[in-house]
C-alpha positions in Angstrom: 15.4 18.3 -19.4 16.5 21.3 -17.5 16.9 21.4 -13.8 14.7 23.7 -11.8 17.4 26.1 -10.7 16.6 29.6 -9.5 17.4 32.3 -6.9 14.7 33.3 -4.5 14.1 36.8 -3.2 16.7 36.4 -0.4 19.5 35.3 -2.8 19.3 31.7 -1.8 20.1 29.2 -4.6 18.4 25.9 -5.3 19.2 23.4 -7.9 16.9 20.7 -9.2 17.5 17.2 -10.2 19.8 16.4 -13.1 18.2 15.3 -16.4 18.8 11.6 -15.8 17.5 11.8 -12.2 14.4 13.7 -13.2 13.6 11.3 -16.0 14.0 8.3 -13.7 11.7 10.0 -11.1 9.2 10.8 -13.7 9.0 7.1 -14.7 8.2 6.2 -11.1 5.0 8.3 -11.2 2.4 5.8 -12.5 0.6 7.9 -15.0 0.8 7.5 -18.8 2.0 10.4 -21.1 -1.5 10.7 -22.6 -3.1 11.1 -19.1 -0.5 13.6 -18.0 -1.2 15.7 -21.1 -4.8 15.9 -20.0 -3.9 17.3 -16.6 -4.1 21.1 -16.7 -1.7 23.0 -14.4 -1.6 26.7 -13.6 1.6 28.2 -12.2 1.0 31.7 -10.7 4.1 33.4 -9.3 5.6 36.8 -9.8 9.2 35.5 -9.9 10.0 34.9 -13.5 12.9 32.5 -13.0 11.0 30.3 -10.6 7.9 30.4 -12.8 9.8 29.4 -16.0 11.8 26.7 -14.1 8.6 25.1 -12.8 7.1 25.2 -16.3 10.2 23.7 -17.8 10.1 20.7 -15.3 6.4 20.1 -15.6 6.3 20.5 -19.4 9.1 18.0 -19.7 7.0 15.6 -17.6 4.2 15.9 -20.1 1.7 18.1 -18.2 -0.3 20.8 -19.9 1.1 24.0 -18.2 -0.1 27.6 -18.1 1.9 30.3 -16.4 1.2 33.8 -15.3 3.2 36.4 -13.3 0.3 38.8 -12.5 -2.3 38.3 -9.9 -5.2 39.9 -11.8 -4.5 37.6 -14.8 -4.3 34.6 -12.5 -7.7 35.6 -11.1 -9.3 35.9 -14.5 -7.8 32.5 -15.6 -9.2 30.8 -12.4 -12.6 32.3 -13.1 -12.8 31.4 -16.8 -10.9 28.1 -17.1 -10.8 24.8 -15.3 -7.4 23.7 -13.9 -6.8 20.3 -12.2 -3.8 21.6 -10.2 -2.8 25.2 -9.3 0.5 26.3 -7.9 -0.1 29.7 -6.2 2.4 32.1 -4.7 1.1 33.2 -1.3 2.5 36.8 -1.7 1.6 38.0 -5.1 2.2 41.7 -5.7 -1.3 42.9 -6.8 -3.6 40.1 -5.6 -3.2 38.3 -2.3 -2.5 34.5 -2.6 -5.3 33.7 -0.2 -7.8 35.4 -2.6 -6.5 33.4 -5.5 -6.8 30.2 -3.3 -10.4 30.9 -2.4 -11.3 31.7 -6.0 -9.6 28.5 -7.3 -11.5 26.3 -4.8 -14.7 28.2 -4.9 -15.0 28.1 -8.7 -13.9 24.5 -9.0 -14.0 22.5 -5.7 -12.2 19.6 -7.3 -9.1 21.7 -8.1 -6.0 20.7 -6.1 -4.2 23.7 -4.8 -0.5 23.8 -3.8 0.7 27.1 -2.2 4.3 28.2 -2.6 5.9 30.9 -0.6 9.3 32.5 0.1 8.2 33.5 3.6 7.2 30.2 5.3 5.7 30.2 8.8 3.6 28.0 10.9 0.8 30.5 10.9 0.7 30.9 7.1 0.9 27.1 6.6 -2.0 26.5 8.9 -4.0 29.3 7.3 -3.7 27.9 3.8 -4.3 24.3 4.8 -7.4 25.3 6.7 -8.6 27.3 3.6 -8.5 24.1 1.6 -5.0 23.9 0.1 -3.7 20.4 -0.4 0.0 21.1 0.2 2.4 23.9 1.2 5.8 24.2 -0.5 8.4 26.6 0.9 11.0 28.3 -1.3 13.6 27.4 -2.3 12.6 23.9 -3.5 14.2 21.5 -6.0 12.9 20.1 -9.2 12.6 16.7 -7.6 10.4 18.1 -4.8 8.2 19.7 -7.3 7.9 16.5 -9.4 7.0 14.4 -6.4 4.4 16.9 -5.1 2.8 17.5 -8.5 3.0 13.7 -9.3 1.0 12.9 -6.2 -1.5 15.6 -6.9 -1.8 14.3 -10.5 -2.5 10.8 -9.2 -5.2 12.2 -7.0 -6.8 13.9 -10.0 -6.8 10.5 -11.9 -8.3 8.7 -9.0 -11.0 11.3 -8.6 -11.8 11.0 -12.3 -12.1 7.2 -12.0 -14.4 7.5 -9.1 -16.7 10.0 -10.8 -16.8 7.8 -13.9 -17.7 4.8 -11.7 -20.5 6.7 -9.9 -21.9 8.0 -13.2 -22.1 4.5 -14.7 -24.4 3.3 -12.0 -28.1 3.1 -13.1 -30.4 5.7 -11.6 -31.9 4.3 -8.5 -29.6 1.4 -8.5 -28.1 -0.1 -5.4 -24.8 1.4 -4.2 -22.0 -1.0 -3.4 -20.8 1.3 -0.6 -20.5 -0.1 2.9 -23.7 0.3 4.9 -23.6 0.2 8.7 -26.8 -0.2 10.6 -27.3 0.9 14.2 -29.3 3.3 16.3 -27.3 3.5 19.5 -26.1 7.1 20.1 -22.3 6.1 20.5 -22.5 4.2 17.3 -24.3 6.9 15.4 -21.7 9.5 16.7 -18.8 7.3 15.4 -20.4 6.8 12.0 -21.2 10.6 11.7 -17.5 11.3 12.5 -16.4 8.8 9.9 -18.8 10.3 7.3 -17.3 13.8 7.8 -13.7 12.7 7.5 -14.3 10.3 4.5 -14.2 12.9 1.7 -10.9 14.3 2.9 -7.4 13.0 2.5 -6.6 13.1 6.2 -5.1 10.1 7.9 -7.4 8.5 10.5 -6.5 6.7 13.8 -9.3 4.5 15.1 -9.3 3.2 18.7 -11.6 0.8 20.3 -11.7 -2.6 21.9 -11.4 -5.9 20.0 -14.6 -6.7 18.1 -15.9 -3.1 18.2 -15.8 -2.9 14.4 -12.7 -0.8 13.7 -12.1 -2.4 10.3 -15.8 -1.8 9.3 -15.4 1.9 10.1 -12.2 1.9 8.0 -14.1 0.2 5.1 -16.9 2.8 5.5 -14.4 5.7 5.3 -12.8 4.3 2.2 -16.1 3.5 0.5 -17.4 7.0 1.0 -14.1 8.7 -0.1 -13.1 9.8 -3.6 -10.6 6.9 -3.5 -13.3 4.1 -3.6 -12.5 3.2 -7.2 -9.1 2.0 -6.0 -8.5 -0.8 -3.4 -8.5 -0.8 0.4 -5.6 -3.0 1.5 -5.5 -4.2 5.1 -2.5 -5.5 7.0 -2.4 -6.7 10.6 0.8 -5.4 12.1 0.6 -7.8 15.1 0.4 -10.9 12.9 3.8 -10.6 11.2 7.3 -10.5 12.6 9.3 -7.4 12.0 11.5 -8.5 9.0 8.5 -10.0 7.2 6.2 -7.0 8.0 8.9 -4.6 6.5 9.2 -6.7 3.4 5.4 -7.0 3.0 4.8 -3.3 3.4 7.8 -1.8 1.4 8.5 -4.7 -0.9 12.1 -5.9 -1.7 14.6 -6.3 -4.5 16.1 -9.5 -5.7 18.9 -10.7 -3.4 17.8 -8.4 -0.5 17.8 -11.5 1.8 17.8 -15.3 1.6 14.8 -16.4 -0.5 14.4 -13.0 -2.3 14.6 -14.5 -5.8 12.9 -11.6 -7.6 11.8 -8.0 -7.1 8.5 -7.7 -5.3 6.3 -4.6 -4.8 5.0 -4.0 -1.3 1.5 -3.2 0.0 2.3 0.5 -0.1 2.7 0.4 -3.9 -0.3 -1.9 -4.2 -2.4 0.7 -2.3 -1.3 3.5 -4.6 -4.3 5.7 -5.2 -6.4 3.9 -2.6 -6.2 3.3 1.1 -3.9 1.3 3.4 -5.4 0.1 6.6 -2.9 -0.7 9.3 -4.6 -2.8 12.0 -2.9 -3.0 15.4 -0.5 -0.2 14.5 0.6 0.0 18.1 2.4 -3.4 17.6 4.6 -2.1 14.8 8.3 -1.9 15.5 9.7 1.6 15.9 12.2 1.3 13.0 9.4 0.4 10.6 7.4 3.4 11.9 10.3 5.7 11.1 10.3 4.4 7.5 6.6 4.7 7.3 6.7 8.3 8.5 9.1 9.1 5.5 6.6 7.6 3.1 3.7 9.6 4.6 5.7 12.8 4.4 7.2 12.5 1.0 5.2 9.8 -0.8 8.5 8.0 -1.8 9.0 4.3 -1.3 12.3 2.5 -1.1 12.1 -1.3 -1.1 14.1 -3.4 1.2 17.7 -3.8 -0.1 17.3 -1.1 -2.7 19.7 1.9 -3.0 17.3 4.0 -5.1 13.7 5.3 -4.9 11.5 2.6 -6.3 8.0 4.3 -6.4 6.2 7.5 -5.8 2.8 6.9 -4.2 -0.4 8.7 -3.3 -2.0 6.6 -0.5 -4.4 7.4 2.3 -3.5 5.8 5.7 -6.0 4.6 8.2 -4.7 2.9 11.4 -6.4 1.1 14.3 -5.5 -0.2 17.7 -7.3 -1.8 20.6 -5.1 -0.1 23.2 -4.6 3.5 24.3 -1.4 4.7 22.5 -0.4 7.2 25.2 0.0 4.8 28.2 1.6 2.2 25.9 4.3 4.6 24.8 4.9 6.1 28.3 6.2 2.7 29.5 8.9 2.6 26.7 12.0 4.6 26.1 11.3 5.4 22.5 8.5 7.5 20.9 5.0 6.1 21.5 3.6 3.5 19.1 1.4 5.3 16.5 3.5 8.4 16.6 3.5 8.4 12.8 -0.2 9.3 13.2 0.3 11.9 15.8 -1.5 14.5 13.6 -4.2 12.2 12.3 -7.8 12.6 13.1 -8.8 10.3 16.0 -12.0 8.3 15.9 -13.3 5.8 18.5 -15.3 2.7 17.8 -17.8 2.1 20.6 -17.8 -1.3 22.3 -20.7 -3.6 22.9 -21.7 -1.9 26.1 -22.6 1.3 24.1 -24.4 -0.6 21.3 -26.4 -3.2 23.3 -29.7 -1.6 22.1 -28.7 -2.4 18.4 -28.6 -6.1 19.1 -32.4 -6.1 19.4 -32.7 -5.2 15.7 -32.3 -8.8 14.6 -35.5 -10.1 16.1 -35.2 -13.5 17.9 -31.5 -13.9 16.9 -30.9 -10.3 18.1 -32.6 -11.1 21.4 -30.5 -14.2 21.8 -27.3 -12.3 21.1 -28.4 -9.5 23.4 -29.0 -12.1 26.2 -25.7 -13.7 25.6 -23.9 -10.3 25.5 -25.4 -9.4 28.8 -24.5 -12.8 30.3 -20.9 -12.3 29.0 -20.8 -8.8 30.4 -21.9 -10.0 33.8 -19.4 -12.8 33.8 -16.6 -10.5 32.8 -17.6 -8.1 35.5 -17.6 -10.9 38.1 -14.2 -11.9 36.9 -12.8 -8.4 37.2 -14.3 -8.0 40.7 -12.9 -11.4 41.7 -9.5 -10.4 40.3 -9.5 -7.1 42.2 -10.3 -8.9 45.4 -7.7 -11.5 44.8 -5.0 -8.9 44.1 -6.0 -7.1 47.3 -5.5 -10.3 49.2 -2.2 -11.1 47.5 -3.6 -14.0 45.5 -3.4 -14.8 41.8 -6.6 -15.8 40.2 -7.0 -16.6 36.4 -10.0 -15.7 34.4 -12.5 -18.4 33.6 -12.8 -19.0 29.9 -15.3 -21.8 30.5 -17.9 -19.1 31.4 -17.5 -17.5 28.0 -17.6 -20.9 26.2 -20.9 -21.5 27.9 -22.1 -18.1 26.6 -21.2 -19.0 23.0 -22.9 -22.4 23.3 -26.0 -20.7 24.7 -25.9 -18.3 21.7 -25.9 -21.1 19.2 -28.7 -22.9 21.1 -30.9 -19.7 21.3 -30.3 -18.8 17.6 -31.6 -22.3 16.7 -34.6 -21.8 18.9 -33.4 -24.1 21.7 
């Protein structure tokens, strides 16, 4: 297999992976040769050497590749044929790349568009991403970068096909197995509406809210209403595991990486390939693990603990949650704030019980009992807070009274039984 080697318009030179490296990387992308052959890719670029190099790498990986160096021809192809993945040059000579992008997505919304350009800028990258492009690849790039990016896009195509097949197999009028959240309180409805809007995208999501507010339910709702619902949602509590064990659980390990590692083990990142990984209490994750996670989010490449090589290429959506405010938590430390790996994620907030008290009436007598108990707990908590503020003002130290909340729980059980 030839390396993707070319000169860009500025005379810069870029060499792709060697044949052995490229073959090994191709093996890490978990798609069969028959499936790859069914994935149709269009490469539209007016630089012949780059176009032929891309086609060489992708053909060797087993994809069905079509190339063109003219914008008008690319426009006709996009209007008359269906492509799963398109690689478009942003600055074609006769047709603007943005017009090609809009045509590709307007004709076939499921098409995954990757924009390549020799004149990268923040403004152009934001423009193409807002227009619907999945990724942005500046020139020069290596064959390995191309393989990873197209491999992740191909995996997204496969997952979308599985989801469509799953939905079409449901009987007409049959019940959906998607997560259904019931509630009428305005804060709750606003949170669900926000989750519904972000679900069809591939954007990472950072959910904040107090304990018990239903952050994991919102994560399940987002996954169930996404095009990844045919693949699993895997949850991990970052606060429940010590740092070495959390790293091994997330990234996996190779045999002999540490005492007790008697075999190779895939991590949760690999298990969530094609699906969603839910990171609960992300704020508790150690900074070194966050740095490794950031690399995975950026490149889709996983290296297991103790490994010297790339072990997997993944396409995973990330949803994180915390019951604390990340900004103040990070301000008190000397390293980047926890959750910085999600600094560009969409932020959602799960409303607490105070905002959803009206929904507790929906359950009849049981709902009324829970509402009564919730109000009693809220009043007890407020008394505790007021008592604590007064004690601190007087220089005293007063502990909270868990007995009050135990009585609340006992009262809930009694009222639910009709006592």
